[in-house]
MISEPA-259705 format. One record per residue (C-alpha): residue number from 1; x, y, z; residue in one letter. Coordinates in steps of 0.05 Angstrom, whole numbers, plus 5000, padded with zeros to 4 digits. Layout:
BEGIN
<rec resi="NUM" u="X" v="Y" w="Z" resn="A"/>
...
REM end
This chain:
BEGIN
<rec resi="1" u="5272" v="4704" w="5360" resn="M"/>
<rec resi="2" u="5270" v="4770" w="5332" resn="N"/>
<rec resi="3" u="5239" v="4814" w="5378" resn="T"/>
<rec resi="4" u="5230" v="4883" w="5331" resn="T"/>
<rec resi="5" u="5199" v="4934" w="5374" resn="K"/>
<rec resi="6" u="5121" v="4937" w="5348" resn="Q"/>
<rec resi="7" u="5114" v="5007" w="5346" resn="F"/>
<rec resi="8" u="5182" v="5049" w="5333" resn="P"/>
<rec resi="9" u="5183" v="5117" w="5366" resn="T"/>
<rec resi="10" u="5183" v="5170" w="5311" resn="P"/>
<rec resi="11" u="5247" v="5212" w="5333" resn="R"/>
<rec resi="12" u="5265" v="5262" w="5278" resn="F"/>
<rec resi="13" u="5335" v="5275" w="5263" resn="S"/>
<rec resi="14" u="5363" v="5330" w="5222" resn="K"/>
<rec resi="15" u="5429" v="5297" w="5201" resn="P"/>
<rec resi="16" u="5387" v="5234" w="5184" resn="V"/>
<rec resi="17" u="5342" v="5280" w="5142" resn="Y"/>
<rec resi="18" u="5397" v="5311" w="5111" resn="C"/>
<rec resi="19" u="5427" v="5244" w="5088" resn="F"/>
<rec resi="20" u="5357" v="5225" w="5068" resn="S"/>
<rec resi="21" u="5354" v="5288" w="5015" resn="R"/>
<rec resi="22" u="5432" v="5277" w="4996" resn="L"/>
<rec resi="23" u="5413" v="5199" w="4978" resn="A"/>
<rec resi="24" u="5343" v="5205" w="4960" resn="G"/>
<rec resi="25" u="5349" v="5220" w="4884" resn="S"/>
<rec resi="26" u="5399" v="5175" w="4875" resn="L"/>
<rec resi="27" u="5362" v="5114" w="4909" resn="Y"/>
<rec resi="28" u="5293" v="5133" w="4861" resn="V"/>
<rec resi="29" u="5339" v="5128" w="4805" resn="R"/>
<rec resi="30" u="5388" v="5070" w="4816" resn="L"/>
<rec resi="31" u="5350" v="5026" w="4867" resn="A"/>
<rec resi="32" u="5282" v="5036" w="4841" resn="L"/>
<rec resi="33" u="5293" v="5049" w="4765" resn="G"/>
<rec resi="34" u="5250" v="5115" w="4758" resn="I"/>
<rec resi="35" u="5294" v="5150" w="4706" resn="N"/>
<rec resi="36" u="5243" v="5213" w="4703" resn="V"/>
<rec resi="37" u="5206" v="5238" w="4765" resn="L"/>
<rec resi="38" u="5156" v="5294" w="4746" resn="K"/>
<rec resi="39" u="5111" v="5343" w="4784" resn="L"/>
<rec resi="40" u="5048" v="5354" w="4737" resn="A"/>
<rec resi="41" u="5027" v="5419" w="4769" resn="N"/>
<rec resi="42" u="5082" v="5436" w="4817" resn="P"/>
<rec resi="43" u="5043" v="5501" w="4841" resn="E"/>
<rec resi="44" u="4988" v="5468" w="4870" resn="V"/>
<rec resi="45" u="5033" v="5435" w="4923" resn="L"/>
<rec resi="46" u="5073" v="5490" w="4933" resn="S"/>
<rec resi="47" u="5013" v="5541" w="4951" resn="N"/>
<rec resi="48" u="4989" v="5492" w="5002" resn="E"/>
<rec resi="49" u="5062" v="5473" w="5034" resn="I"/>
<rec resi="50" u="5069" v="5550" w="5030" resn="K"/>
<rec resi="51" u="5004" v="5568" w="5073" resn="A"/>
<rec resi="52" u="5028" v="5503" w="5118" resn="F"/>
<rec resi="53" u="5093" v="5532" w="5130" resn="K"/>
<rec resi="54" u="5060" v="5602" w="5145" resn="E"/>
<rec resi="55" u="5020" v="5572" w="5197" resn="G"/>
<rec resi="56" u="4952" v="5592" w="5167" resn="R"/>
<rec resi="57" u="4931" v="5511" w="5154" resn="Q"/>
<rec resi="58" u="4941" v="5439" w="5165" resn="S"/>
<rec resi="59" u="4954" v="5397" w="5109" resn="L"/>
<rec resi="60" u="4947" v="5323" w="5098" resn="I"/>
<rec resi="61" u="4973" v="5297" w="5034" resn="I"/>
<rec resi="62" u="4931" v="5238" w="5006" resn="A"/>
<rec resi="63" u="4960" v="5201" w="4954" resn="F"/>
<rec resi="64" u="4935" v="5141" w="4913" resn="R"/>
<rec resi="65" u="4984" v="5084" w="4935" resn="H"/>
<rec resi="66" u="4995" v="5036" w="4873" resn="T"/>
<rec resi="67" u="5069" v="5016" w="4875" resn="A"/>
<rec resi="68" u="5121" v="5002" w="4924" resn="K"/>
<rec resi="69" u="5159" v="5072" w="4892" resn="E"/>
<rec resi="70" u="5101" v="5117" w="4908" resn="D"/>
<rec resi="71" u="5126" v="5147" w="4980" resn="A"/>
<rec resi="72" u="5205" v="5144" w="4963" resn="P"/>
<rec resi="73" u="5182" v="5186" w="4896" resn="A"/>
<rec resi="74" u="5132" v="5232" w="4934" resn="L"/>
<rec resi="75" u="5182" v="5242" w="4990" resn="L"/>
<rec resi="76" u="5241" v="5263" w="4928" resn="V"/>
<rec resi="77" u="5197" v="5300" w="4887" resn="A"/>
<rec resi="78" u="5168" v="5354" w="4942" resn="V"/>
<rec resi="79" u="5223" v="5400" w="4948" resn="K"/>
<rec resi="80" u="5193" v="5455" w="4988" resn="E"/>
<rec resi="81" u="5184" v="5405" w="5060" resn="S"/>
<rec resi="82" u="5196" v="5347" w="5091" resn="H"/>
<rec resi="83" u="5138" v="5303" w="5098" resn="L"/>
<rec resi="84" u="5110" v="5255" w="5152" resn="C"/>
<rec resi="85" u="5089" v="5189" w="5124" resn="F"/>
<rec resi="86" u="5046" v="5136" w="5159" resn="L"/>
<rec resi="87" u="5072" v="5065" w="5138" resn="Y"/>
<rec resi="88" u="5042" v="4999" w="5166" resn="G"/>
<rec resi="89" u="5079" v="4973" w="5221" resn="R"/>
<rec resi="90" u="5099" v="4910" w="5189" resn="D"/>
<rec resi="91" u="5139" v="4945" w="5144" resn="V"/>
<rec resi="92" u="5200" v="4942" w="5184" resn="L"/>
<rec resi="93" u="5202" v="4875" w="5185" resn="N"/>
<rec resi="94" u="5211" v="4856" w="5114" resn="W"/>
<rec resi="95" u="5247" v="4921" w="5081" resn="A"/>
<rec resi="96" u="5312" v="4910" w="5113" resn="G"/>
<rec resi="97" u="5359" v="4948" w="5159" resn="R"/>
<rec resi="98" u="5358" v="5009" w="5127" resn="V"/>
<rec resi="99" u="5286" v="5026" w="5125" resn="T"/>
<rec resi="100" u="5286" v="5004" w="5196" resn="R"/>
<rec resi="101" u="5347" v="5052" w="5214" resn="F"/>
<rec resi="102" u="5309" v="5115" w="5168" resn="L"/>
<rec resi="103" u="5232" v="5108" w="5184" resn="F"/>
<rec resi="104" u="5230" v="5131" w="5261" resn="P"/>
<rec resi="105" u="5287" v="5176" w="5248" resn="R"/>
<rec resi="106" u="5253" v="5211" w="5193" resn="L"/>
<rec resi="107" u="5199" v="5220" w="5235" resn="G"/>
<rec resi="108" u="5151" v="5176" w="5204" resn="F"/>
<rec resi="109" u="5095" v="5137" w="5249" resn="V"/>
<rec resi="110" u="5080" v="5072" w="5243" resn="A"/>
<rec resi="111" u="5001" v="5047" w="5244" resn="V"/>
<rec resi="112" u="4968" v="4981" w="5242" resn="Q"/>
<rec resi="113" u="4908" v="4974" w="5189" resn="N"/>
<rec resi="114" u="4839" v="4950" w="5218" resn="R"/>
<rec resi="115" u="4876" v="4941" w="5289" resn="G"/>
<rec resi="116" u="4889" v="4971" w="5359" resn="N"/>
<rec resi="117" u="4949" v="5020" w="5350" resn="N"/>
<rec resi="118" u="4941" v="5066" w="5412" resn="K"/>
<rec resi="119" u="5016" v="5079" w="5413" resn="E"/>
<rec resi="120" u="5017" v="5100" w="5345" resn="G"/>
<rec resi="121" u="4955" v="5138" w="5351" resn="M"/>
<rec resi="122" u="4985" v="5177" w="5401" resn="H"/>
<rec resi="123" u="5040" v="5203" w="5359" resn="Y"/>
<rec resi="124" u="5000" v="5210" w="5306" resn="L"/>
<rec resi="125" u="4945" v="5259" w="5342" resn="R"/>
<rec resi="126" u="5014" v="5299" w="5370" resn="K"/>
<rec resi="127" u="5036" v="5304" w="5297" resn="E"/>
<rec resi="128" u="4977" v="5322" w="5259" resn="V"/>
<rec resi="129" u="4960" v="5382" w="5314" resn="Q"/>
<rec resi="130" u="5030" v="5397" w="5325" resn="Q"/>
<rec resi="131" u="5079" v="5378" w="5275" resn="G"/>
<rec resi="132" u="5120" v="5415" w="5240" resn="R"/>
<rec resi="133" u="5114" v="5375" w="5171" resn="F"/>
<rec resi="134" u="5051" v="5348" w="5128" resn="P"/>
<rec resi="135" u="5031" v="5289" w="5141" resn="I"/>
<rec resi="136" u="5023" v="5243" w="5078" resn="A"/>
<rec resi="137" u="4986" v="5180" w="5075" resn="L"/>
<rec resi="138" u="4954" v="5128" w="5032" resn="A"/>
<rec resi="139" u="4878" v="5124" w="5045" resn="P"/>
<rec resi="140" u="4870" v="5058" w="5015" resn="E"/>
<rec resi="141" u="4907" v="5033" w="5066" resn="G"/>
<rec resi="142" u="4958" v="4986" w="5026" resn="Q"/>
<rec resi="143" u="4985" v="4982" w="4959" resn="V"/>
<rec resi="144" u="4927" v="4969" w="4905" resn="T"/>
<rec resi="145" u="4971" v="4965" w="4839" resn="Y"/>
<rec resi="146" u="4918" v="5004" w="4799" resn="H"/>
<rec resi="147" u="4936" v="5074" w="4774" resn="G"/>
<rec resi="148" u="4870" v="5094" w="4744" resn="H"/>
<rec resi="149" u="4826" v="5064" w="4793" resn="R"/>
<rec resi="150" u="4817" v="5083" w="4867" resn="C"/>
<rec resi="151" u="4799" v="5027" w="4913" resn="E"/>
<rec resi="152" u="4756" v="5041" w="4972" resn="P"/>
<rec resi="153" u="4784" v="5083" w="5019" resn="I"/>
<rec resi="154" u="4790" v="5078" w="5103" resn="E"/>
<rec resi="155" u="4765" v="5124" w="5150" resn="M"/>
<rec resi="156" u="4834" v="5145" w="5174" resn="G"/>
<rec resi="157" u="4844" v="5202" w="5133" resn="V"/>
<rec resi="158" u="4774" v="5235" w="5159" resn="A"/>
<rec resi="159" u="4795" v="5219" w="5236" resn="N"/>
<rec resi="160" u="4864" v="5252" w="5221" resn="L"/>
<rec resi="161" u="4819" v="5310" w="5191" resn="A"/>
<rec resi="162" u="4775" v="5315" w="5252" resn="S"/>
<rec resi="163" u="4842" v="5320" w="5304" resn="W"/>
<rec resi="164" u="4874" v="5376" w="5260" resn="A"/>
<rec resi="165" u="4808" v="5415" w="5265" resn="L"/>
<rec resi="166" u="4812" v="5411" w="5334" resn="E"/>
<rec resi="167" u="4873" v="5458" w="5332" resn="G"/>
<rec resi="168" u="4830" v="5512" w="5303" resn="G"/>
<rec resi="169" u="4865" v="5527" w="5232" resn="K"/>
<rec resi="170" u="4831" v="5502" w="5167" resn="E"/>
<rec resi="171" u="4849" v="5436" w="5142" resn="V"/>
<rec resi="172" u="4866" v="5423" w="5075" resn="V"/>
<rec resi="173" u="4866" v="5350" w="5046" resn="I"/>
<rec resi="174" u="4907" v="5347" w="4971" resn="L"/>
<rec resi="175" u="4891" v="5286" w="4936" resn="P"/>
<rec resi="176" u="4952" v="5258" w="4897" resn="I"/>
<rec resi="177" u="4957" v="5210" w="4844" resn="A"/>
<rec resi="178" u="5022" v="5172" w="4819" resn="I"/>
<rec resi="179" u="5029" v="5138" w="4753" resn="G"/>
<rec resi="180" u="5085" v="5104" w="4717" resn="Y"/>
<rec resi="181" u="5098" v="5100" w="4650" resn="R"/>
<rec resi="182" u="5146" v="5033" w="4632" resn="Y"/>
<rec resi="183" u="5208" v="5015" w="4594" resn="A"/>
<rec resi="184" u="5190" v="4943" w="4580" resn="D"/>
<rec resi="185" u="5145" v="4920" w="4521" resn="D"/>
<rec resi="186" u="5087" v="4877" w="4536" resn="L"/>
<rec resi="187" u="5113" v="4817" w="4500" resn="E"/>
<rec resi="188" u="5174" v="4814" w="4545" resn="T"/>
<rec resi="189" u="5133" v="4810" w="4607" resn="L"/>
<rec resi="190" u="5087" v="4762" w="4579" resn="L"/>
<rec resi="191" u="5146" v="4717" w="4556" resn="A"/>
<rec resi="192" u="5179" v="4724" w="4629" resn="R"/>
<rec resi="193" u="5111" v="4698" w="4653" resn="W"/>
<rec resi="194" u="5112" v="4640" w="4611" resn="Q"/>
<rec resi="195" u="5181" v="4618" w="4629" resn="K"/>
<rec resi="196" u="5170" v="4623" w="4699" resn="E"/>
<rec resi="197" u="5100" v="4584" w="4699" resn="T"/>
<rec resi="198" u="5119" v="4530" w="4645" resn="G"/>
<rec resi="199" u="5053" v="4558" w="4617" resn="E"/>
<rec resi="200" u="5044" v="4569" w="4540" resn="A"/>
<rec resi="201" u="4993" v="4629" w="4518" resn="L"/>
<rec resi="202" u="4958" v="4610" w="4460" resn="T"/>
<rec resi="203" u="4906" v="4670" w="4440" resn="Q"/>
<rec resi="204" u="4925" v="4730" w="4396" resn="T"/>
<rec resi="205" u="4915" v="4802" w="4413" resn="G"/>
<rec resi="206" u="4942" v="4827" w="4476" resn="M"/>
<rec resi="207" u="4882" v="4835" w="4513" resn="H"/>
<rec resi="208" u="4855" v="4769" w="4497" resn="Q"/>
<rec resi="209" u="4928" v="4732" w="4516" resn="R"/>
<rec resi="210" u="4929" v="4779" w="4586" resn="L"/>
<rec resi="211" u="4857" v="4748" w="4601" resn="F"/>
<rec resi="212" u="4886" v="4676" w="4585" resn="E"/>
<rec resi="213" u="4941" v="4682" w="4626" resn="A"/>
<rec resi="214" u="4894" v="4713" w="4687" resn="C"/>
<rec resi="215" u="4850" v="4652" w="4683" resn="N"/>
<rec resi="216" u="4908" v="4603" w="4677" resn="K"/>
<rec resi="217" u="4940" v="4648" w="4736" resn="S"/>
<rec resi="218" u="4879" v="4620" w="4785" resn="L"/>
<rec resi="219" u="4896" v="4561" w="4763" resn="E"/>
<rec resi="220" u="4961" v="4554" w="4783" resn="L"/>
<rec resi="221" u="4951" v="4586" w="4852" resn="V"/>
<rec resi="222" u="4892" v="4538" w="4863" resn="A"/>
<rec resi="223" u="4939" v="4476" w="4845" resn="S"/>
<rec resi="224" u="4997" v="4508" w="4888" resn="F"/>
<rec resi="225" u="4949" v="4500" w="4952" resn="F"/>
<rec resi="226" u="4913" v="4438" w="4936" resn="G"/>
<rec resi="227" u="4846" v="4477" w="4932" resn="I"/>
<rec resi="228" u="4792" v="4459" w="4873" resn="P"/>
<rec resi="229" u="4782" v="4518" w="4832" resn="L"/>
<rec resi="230" u="4708" v="4539" w="4829" resn="P"/>
<rec resi="231" u="4676" v="4529" w="4753" resn="E"/>
<rec resi="232" u="4642" v="4597" w="4760" resn="E"/>
<rec resi="233" u="4636" v="4630" w="4692" resn="A"/>
<rec resi="234" u="4645" v="4701" w="4718" resn="D"/>
<rec resi="235" u="4723" v="4712" w="4731" resn="F"/>
<rec resi="236" u="4714" v="4754" w="4795" resn="I"/>
<rec resi="237" u="4668" v="4704" w="4828" resn="I"/>
<rec resi="238" u="4715" v="4651" w="4819" resn="R"/>
<rec resi="239" u="4769" v="4697" w="4846" resn="R"/>
<rec resi="240" u="4736" v="4712" w="4906" resn="N"/>
<rec resi="241" u="4721" v="4647" w="4920" resn="L"/>
<rec resi="242" u="4797" v="4622" w="4910" resn="L"/>
<rec resi="243" u="4812" v="4680" w="4961" resn="C"/>
<rec resi="244" u="4759" v="4665" w="5012" resn="E"/>
<rec resi="245" u="4784" v="4586" w="5005" resn="A"/>
<rec resi="246" u="4859" v="4615" w="5008" resn="L"/>
<rec resi="247" u="4839" v="4657" w="5074" resn="L"/>
<rec resi="248" u="4801" v="4594" w="5110" resn="C"/>
<rec resi="249" u="4869" v="4555" w="5094" resn="L"/>
<rec resi="250" u="4910" v="4609" w="5125" resn="G"/>
<rec resi="251" u="4867" v="4625" w="5192" resn="E"/>
<rec resi="252" u="4867" v="4552" w="5209" resn="A"/>
<rec resi="253" u="4941" v="4546" w="5206" resn="Q"/>
<rec resi="254" u="4948" v="4611" w="5244" resn="A"/>
<rec resi="255" u="4893" v="4591" w="5295" resn="G"/>
<rec resi="256" u="4843" v="4640" w="5272" resn="I"/>
<rec resi="257" u="4773" v="4610" w="5273" resn="Q"/>
<rec resi="258" u="4704" v="4645" w="5263" resn="G"/>
<rec resi="259" u="4733" v="4704" w="5243" resn="E"/>
<rec resi="260" u="4689" v="4748" w="5191" resn="E"/>
<rec resi="261" u="4689" v="4804" w="5153" resn="G"/>
<rec resi="262" u="4720" v="4829" w="5084" resn="S"/>
<rec resi="263" u="4776" v="4803" w="5040" resn="I"/>
<rec resi="264" u="4819" v="4860" w="5063" resn="L"/>
<rec resi="265" u="4797" v="4858" w="5148" resn="D"/>
<rec resi="266" u="4817" v="4779" w="5137" resn="R"/>
<rec resi="267" u="4880" v="4791" w="5103" resn="L"/>
<rec resi="268" u="4905" v="4841" w="5152" resn="F"/>
<rec resi="269" u="4884" v="4803" w="5210" resn="R"/>
<rec resi="270" u="4925" v="4744" w="5186" resn="L"/>
<rec resi="271" u="4983" v="4777" w="5161" resn="R"/>
<rec resi="272" u="4997" v="4814" w="5239" resn="Y"/>
<rec resi="273" u="4987" v="4748" w="5268" resn="R"/>
<rec resi="274" u="5039" v="4720" w="5228" resn="G"/>
<rec resi="275" u="5088" v="4774" w="5233" resn="E"/>
<rec resi="276" u="5081" v="4775" w="5305" resn="D"/>
<rec resi="277" u="5092" v="4708" w="5319" resn="T"/>
<rec resi="278" u="5156" v="4721" w="5276" resn="L"/>
<rec resi="279" u="5174" v="4780" w="5295" resn="F"/>
<rec resi="280" u="5142" v="4808" w="5358" resn="N"/>
<rec resi="281" u="5144" v="4753" w="5416" resn="Q"/>
<rec resi="282" u="5173" v="4783" w="5479" resn="E"/>
<rec resi="283" u="5184" v="4718" w="5515" resn="E"/>
<rec resi="284" u="5244" v="4684" w="5506" resn="Q"/>
<rec resi="285" u="5239" v="4606" w="5498" resn="A"/>
<rec resi="286" u="5293" v="4574" w="5543" resn="H"/>
<rec resi="287" u="5281" v="4498" w="5550" resn="S"/>
<rec resi="288" u="5289" v="4447" w="5489" resn="L"/>
<rec resi="289" u="5211" v="4434" w="5483" resn="L"/>
<rec resi="290" u="5195" v="4517" w="5482" resn="Q"/>
<rec resi="291" u="5240" v="4527" w="5425" resn="R"/>
<rec resi="292" u="5220" v="4464" w="5389" resn="A"/>
<rec resi="293" u="5149" v="4502" w="5398" resn="K"/>
<rec resi="294" u="5165" v="4565" w="5376" resn="A"/>
<rec resi="295" u="5204" v="4542" w="5314" resn="T"/>
<rec resi="296" u="5140" v="4499" w="5294" resn="Y"/>
<rec resi="297" u="5095" v="4563" w="5307" resn="R"/>
<rec resi="298" u="5138" v="4601" w="5266" resn="Q"/>
<rec resi="299" u="5139" v="4552" w="5209" resn="A"/>
<rec resi="300" u="5060" v="4557" w="5207" resn="G"/>
<rec resi="301" u="5067" v="4627" w="5205" resn="A"/>
<rec resi="302" u="5112" v="4629" w="5146" resn="H"/>
<rec resi="303" u="5057" v="4581" w="5106" resn="H"/>
<rec resi="304" u="4999" v="4632" w="5130" resn="S"/>
<rec resi="305" u="5043" v="4696" w="5112" resn="L"/>
<rec resi="306" u="5058" v="4661" w="5046" resn="R"/>
<rec resi="307" u="4979" v="4654" w="5034" resn="I"/>
<rec resi="308" u="4971" v="4723" w="5054" resn="S"/>
<rec resi="309" u="5015" v="4752" w="5000" resn="Q"/>
<rec resi="310" u="4977" v="4718" w="4953" resn="V"/>
<rec resi="311" u="4912" v="4740" w="4966" resn="V"/>
<rec resi="312" u="4941" v="4809" w="4976" resn="D"/>
<rec resi="313" u="4956" v="4812" w="4898" resn="I"/>
<rec resi="314" u="4905" v="4759" w="4873" resn="L"/>
<rec resi="315" u="4844" v="4803" w="4899" resn="E"/>
<rec resi="316" u="4871" v="4859" w="4853" resn="Y"/>
<rec resi="317" u="4879" v="4814" w="4790" resn="L"/>
<rec resi="318" u="4815" v="4841" w="4745" resn="D"/>
<rec resi="319" u="4819" v="4831" w="4669" resn="P"/>
<rec resi="320" u="4753" v="4888" w="4669" resn="S"/>
<rec resi="321" u="4808" v="4939" w="4690" resn="Y"/>
<rec resi="322" u="4835" v="4935" w="4618" resn="L"/>
<rec resi="323" u="4767" v="4954" w="4587" resn="H"/>
<rec resi="324" u="4752" v="5015" w="4628" resn="E"/>
<rec resi="325" u="4796" v="5067" w="4585" resn="G"/>
<rec resi="326" u="4854" v="5062" w="4529" resn="E"/>
<rec resi="327" u="4908" v="5079" w="4576" resn="E"/>
<rec resi="328" u="4963" v="5029" w="4555" resn="E"/>
<rec resi="329" u="4986" v="5030" w="4630" resn="N"/>
<rec resi="330" u="4931" v="4982" w="4650" resn="R"/>
<rec resi="331" u="4960" v="4934" w="4604" resn="L"/>
<rec resi="332" u="5031" v="4937" w="4636" resn="F"/>
<rec resi="333" u="4995" v="4941" w="4708" resn="E"/>
<rec resi="334" u="4956" v="4877" w="4697" resn="V"/>
<rec resi="335" u="5018" v="4839" w="4665" resn="A"/>
<rec resi="336" u="5059" v="4862" w="4726" resn="L"/>
<rec resi="337" u="5015" v="4832" w="4775" resn="N"/>
<rec resi="338" u="5010" v="4769" w="4741" resn="L"/>
<rec resi="339" u="5083" v="4770" w="4748" resn="L"/>
<rec resi="340" u="5073" v="4783" w="4816" resn="D"/>
<rec resi="341" u="5025" v="4728" w="4834" resn="I"/>
<rec resi="342" u="5086" v="4687" w="4811" resn="N"/>
<rec resi="343" u="5135" v="4718" w="4863" resn="N"/>
<rec resi="344" u="5088" v="4710" w="4921" resn="R"/>
<rec resi="345" u="5074" v="4642" w="4908" resn="L"/>
<rec resi="346" u="5151" v="4635" w="4911" resn="C"/>
<rec resi="347" u="5145" v="4663" w="4981" resn="G"/>
<rec resi="348" u="5166" v="4737" w="4961" resn="G"/>
<rec resi="349" u="5128" v="4804" w="4977" resn="S"/>
<rec resi="350" u="5117" v="4871" w="4952" resn="I"/>
<rec resi="351" u="5186" v="4885" w="4963" resn="N"/>
<rec resi="352" u="5215" v="4826" w="4916" resn="T"/>
<rec resi="353" u="5158" v="4847" w="4867" resn="R"/>
<rec resi="354" u="5186" v="4854" w="4792" resn="Y"/>
<rec resi="355" u="5186" v="4934" w="4773" resn="S"/>
<rec resi="356" u="5216" v="4945" w="4711" resn="P"/>
<rec resi="357" u="5281" v="4999" w="4708" resn="K"/>
<rec resi="358" u="5281" v="5055" w="4666" resn="G"/>
<rec resi="359" u="5207" v="5080" w="4690" resn="K"/>
<rec resi="360" u="5180" v="5150" w="4685" resn="R"/>
<rec resi="361" u="5140" v="5179" w="4746" resn="A"/>
<rec resi="362" u="5087" v="5229" w="4743" resn="T"/>
<rec resi="363" u="5052" v="5259" w="4809" resn="I"/>
<rec resi="364" u="4990" v="5298" w="4798" resn="L"/>
<rec resi="365" u="4964" v="5339" w="4853" resn="A"/>
<rec resi="366" u="4883" v="5347" w="4850" resn="G"/>
<rec resi="367" u="4839" v="5396" w="4874" resn="E"/>
<rec resi="368" u="4849" v="5415" w="4948" resn="P"/>
<rec resi="369" u="4798" v="5401" w="4998" resn="I"/>
<rec resi="370" u="4783" v="5455" w="5046" resn="R"/>
<rec resi="371" u="4750" v="5440" w="5113" resn="L"/>
<rec resi="372" u="4740" v="5491" w="5172" resn="T"/>
<rec resi="373" u="4716" v="5478" w="5242" resn="A"/>
<rec resi="374" u="4633" v="5478" w="5240" resn="Q"/>
<rec resi="375" u="4583" v="5480" w="5306" resn="P"/>
<rec resi="376" u="4575" v="5414" w="5335" resn="A"/>
<rec resi="377" u="4501" v="5412" w="5316" resn="D"/>
<rec resi="378" u="4513" v="5416" w="5245" resn="N"/>
<rec resi="379" u="4504" v="5338" w="5237" resn="G"/>
<rec resi="380" u="4544" v="5313" w="5286" resn="G"/>
<rec resi="381" u="4612" v="5279" w="5283" resn="R"/>
<rec resi="382" u="4598" v="5215" w="5248" resn="R"/>
<rec resi="383" u="4563" v="5254" w="5195" resn="K"/>
<rec resi="384" u="4626" v="5303" w="5191" resn="R"/>
<rec resi="385" u="4673" v="5240" w="5188" resn="L"/>
<rec resi="386" u="4629" v="5208" w="5132" resn="T"/>
<rec resi="387" u="4627" v="5276" w="5090" resn="L"/>
<rec resi="388" u="4700" v="5280" w="5091" resn="I"/>
<rec resi="389" u="4711" v="5211" w="5070" resn="H"/>
<rec resi="390" u="4666" v="5222" w="5011" resn="E"/>
<rec resi="391" u="4706" v="5279" w="4989" resn="A"/>
<rec resi="392" u="4771" v="5249" w="4995" resn="V"/>
<rec resi="393" u="4744" v="5182" w="4956" resn="Y"/>
<rec resi="394" u="4720" v="5230" w="4901" resn="R"/>
<rec resi="395" u="4784" v="5277" w="4903" resn="G"/>
<rec resi="396" u="4828" v="5207" w="4889" resn="L"/>
<rec resi="397" u="4783" v="5184" w="4836" resn="Q"/>
<rec resi="398" u="4785" v="5246" w="4803" resn="Q"/>
<rec resi="399" u="4863" v="5258" w="4809" resn="A"/>
<rec resi="400" u="4864" v="5185" w="4782" resn="S"/>
<rec resi="401" u="4826" v="5197" w="4719" resn="R"/>
<rec resi="402" u="4864" v="5263" w="4709" resn="D"/>
<rec resi="403" u="4930" v="5231" w="4708" resn="L"/>
<rec resi="404" u="4969" v="5222" w="4650" resn="K"/>
<rec resi="405" u="5036" v="5187" w="4659" resn="P"/>
REM end
């Protein structure tokens, strides 16, 4: 049984860093298919990094996480400094040997969304107060697949800023939006979807065809897992009820009973239960029956993880996103999410998500959020965290609106 360490120790290596700088651009272009990588307003980022290097401030880069390419693209685009990224501790289980080697040696810190992570918090607190690099994290907590809509964010960025303020310096949180323009045309993507699903789209007009494909995808997911599809007229209600039924099925398979919380709360709980069953078992099975039991549990973990992967993308499938603006990219994002549902049903993850080659990536820095230490009687720590949280969310929303890939 694989026993990948749950929280790998970050240990920055200068040779590995230099290698990543040399190979990064090639990786972004050849492996991720980004032909053009552009900073829309490089002076904003440069000024904040300069102030960080001069010791005048702590710097937290809060980026919208809309695609698996985001972190590598940001790491390569920022020339003035290395960045210390936070990443989900499950990433090293599926991202391959190279990633397992590189991430800790680049000083990146593993975290666990909505879970206990005492060891990771120790490294994180030390890094935000004494680290030599700006910290970069995705406040939304995971990939959200929509470049022009910011999903609700977690409190982690506010806690980081609070820890940084203990050092006595000004703390700057810099919101970042990242967007992509794709080389493929929409008809090619929809033809691919029809071939993968065996379904024919009968509507005319791109918006209507995408809406039809969204409804058919709900039917395909329900049929795949043998779950009745609710007959509600509203798409979002049907989608959420389907996600609820899927999570109940996955929780039953994983032995998680009576759990409550949002879809994301339950999704992370289910994901980490499956990941730990597959990758973080400390005890070795010695007897025949112990090995059989471990194999049985691993098979169940594979099933529950597939459910969590489907819910992960399904919860962001929303046809109304098409009508919130005229950006052509919205059409592509919905089409790519439809293809990703097929990928997850087939046992894939974000690592195997289809992303066309020849993309153009644009990185936009929003208005810096500047924080200074205030007296303890100015509303208390909880109010302070709430204000920071709200300011970051507004900043990410504005950056997303301003982004023109």
